[in-house]
N, C-alpha and C positions, 0 to 999 in steps of 0.2 A: 504494499499500500504506500510505502515511502516512494516507490517509483511513480505512482500516480501523482502524488503531491509534487515531486521533483519535476516531472515532465510537464504537467499542467501549468505550473508557475513559470517554468522555463519558456514555454510557448507564449504565455501571456506577456511576460516581461520583454521577450524579444520583439513581439509584435508592437507593443507600445513604444519601446525605446528606439526601434528602428523605423518607425512609421513615416516620420517626416522625410528621412533620407530615401526611403522606398518610393513614396509618392512623387518626390521630385525627380529621382533618377530613373525610375521605371515607368511612371505614368506622365512624366513631363508636366507636372503641375507647376505653374508659375510661383515664384517665391512669395508674391503678395497674397497667394491663396493657400499657402501651406498650412497656416494655423487654422483657417476655416475648414479645410477638408479634413484635417486630423481631428479637429474638435468635433465635427459632425460624425465621423466614424466612431470616435470614442463614445460619444453620446448614445449612439445606437446600441453599442455593446453594453455600457454601464446601465442605462435606463431599461433596456430590454432585460438585463440580468436582475434588476431590482424587481420588476413585475413578475418574472419567472420565479424568483425566490419566494414570493408570497405563497405559491402553491406547492413549493418543493417539500416543505415540512409534512404536508398531507401525503404526498407521494411516497416519502421515505417511510412514514408510519404505516402506509397501506400495503406497499409492495416491497419495501426494503430499499437498499441503496445500490445493489449490484446492477440491476437492470437499467436505472437511470444513468449510472456512471458509464456503462457500456455504450448506451445510446449517445450520450454527450461526447464521449471520446471519439466515436465514429463520425459524428457531425463535425467536430473540430478537425479531425483528420481530413475530411473532405474539403473543408474550408482552407486549411493550410496547403493542400495540394493544388489549390486553384491559383495561388498567388503568383507562381512563375508565369501564368498565362493571362493575367489581367491586362486590359489595354486602356482603360479609362476610369474616371472617377465613379461612374454609375456601377461599374462592375466591382470596384473596390467597396462601395457601400453595400452591395449585395453580399459580398464575401463577409463583411463585418456582421451582417445579420446572422450568419451561421456561426459566428464567434461568440454570440450571446451565451452559448452553452459553456464556454471556457471558464469564465469566473465562477460558474456554478460548480464546476469540477474542483476548483481551488477552495470553495467554501463548503464542500460536503462535510457532514459531521463525522470525520474520521476519529472516532473515540480511540483513546490510547490502548484499549484492550485488543484492538486489531493489530497493534504494533508491538506492544510489550505488556503481556498480561500481568507479569510480576510487579510492575511498577508503572503507574499512570504518569508519574513525574518523568521517568526515563522515556516513556512513550511520547510525551509531549515535547521533550527535549530533542528527541530524534526527528519528530515532525518539523519543529521549528528550524532545526539545522538543515534539513533537506530543502526547505523553502529558501533559506539564506544561500545555500549552495547553488540553487537554481538561479537565483538573482545574479550571483557572481558569475556563473557560467554564461548567462545571457549577455552581460556586459563584456566578458571576454570575447564572445562571438562578435559583438559590436565593434570592438577594437580590431579584431582580425579582419572583419569586413571593411573597415576603413584603411587598414595597413596593407592588406593583400586582396584587393577587390576582385582580381582575376581568379584567385583560388577560392576564396571564401565569399563568393558573390551571393546576392540575395536569393536567387533561384536555388542554389545549392543548399543553403542553410534551411530554406523553407521545405525543401524535399527531404532533408535529413530529419527535421522535426516531424514531418509527416510520417516517416518511417518509425520514429521513436513512439509517436502516438499510437500507431497501429500495433506495434509490438506490445505496448502497455495494455492496449485493448485486449489483445489475445491472452495476456497474463491474468487480467481481471476475470475474463470468461472462465478460465481454467481454475484459477486458484483463489479468488477472493471469497471470504466468508461474508455472510449477510446478517443484518440485524434481526430480521424475522426468521428465526431458526426453527421454531416449533409451530405445529398446527394450532395449538392453543393460543400462542402469541399472535399468530396471523389472524385468528378469529377475533381476538380482542381488539386488534387494531384496524380491522377491515372497514369499519364504519367511518366514512368521511365526515358524516354529521358529528360523530363523537369527537373526532380529532379537531374539527372546527370549533366545537363547543369548548373543548379543553383549552385551545389556543386563545379564544375570547376571554375565558375566565382567568387565564394566566396574565394576559395583558391588562385586564380590568383591575386585577388585584395587585399587579406589579407594574404600574405605568412607567417605572424607570427603564423597563425593557425597551420602550420606544426611544429613549435617549441613547441606548446602546445601538439600536438600528440606525438612528440618525448619525451617530458618531462614526459608524462604519461607512456610511454613504459618503460623509464629508471626507473621511480618510482616503477613500478610493479616488474621489474627485480631485482632492488636493495633490495626491501622488501623480495622477495623470497630467494635471495642469502643470505641475512642477517639472515633470519629465519633458513635456512639450516646450515649455519656456526655456529650459536649460539647453535643449537641443537647438532651438532657434538662436539663442545667444552664442553658442559655440559656432554655429554655422556663420552667423554675422561676423564674428571675430576673425574667422579664417578667410572670409571673403574680402576683407579689407586689404 
């Protein structure tokens, strides 16, 4: 499951960090429109993921996590495989629609018992480090892309990430355990009405949860805006 965390975050970080360079070099978007195009594509992914996350809790409690993760990984693989062949902004936006599933992969409830039964603390530590390592790997790829564009071109990296996503999908199909393990648990969780009622009661009795949700949204938006602004600043500096 650490591979799911690592690969999903690696794909997401690479896409967001390299986006401005990609749309300028591969799609010939003018410099004056780079921020607009990147912001529009990011908004599609972020706000689409927000709305999808609303129903994901019900889906996890109803059918478990394995099936949604496999579906989302397959959709993300299809989206990443399309990037070497995109020709214009409209196609880029369409590909972004299929990337809505990617943040969902990274926010799946990977409880620590799937990673380290003996210690939840160690399990969470391993999960956090896999995410940190994926971020580091993405920025190393970005550096290689800038330093050796002929060898580490965008098309090559996107196809490699597609292969990684497909490999992880196969591993999940074969080896992932699910939350809904027993028929009794499945029967207890199968009622969507029951799950929605429980969710409503939780939010109504613990309204601070809404602050947590809002904080997560703000964190994601701030990170994306910061990445885009930093990239534009670096690009402007080297163009002088």
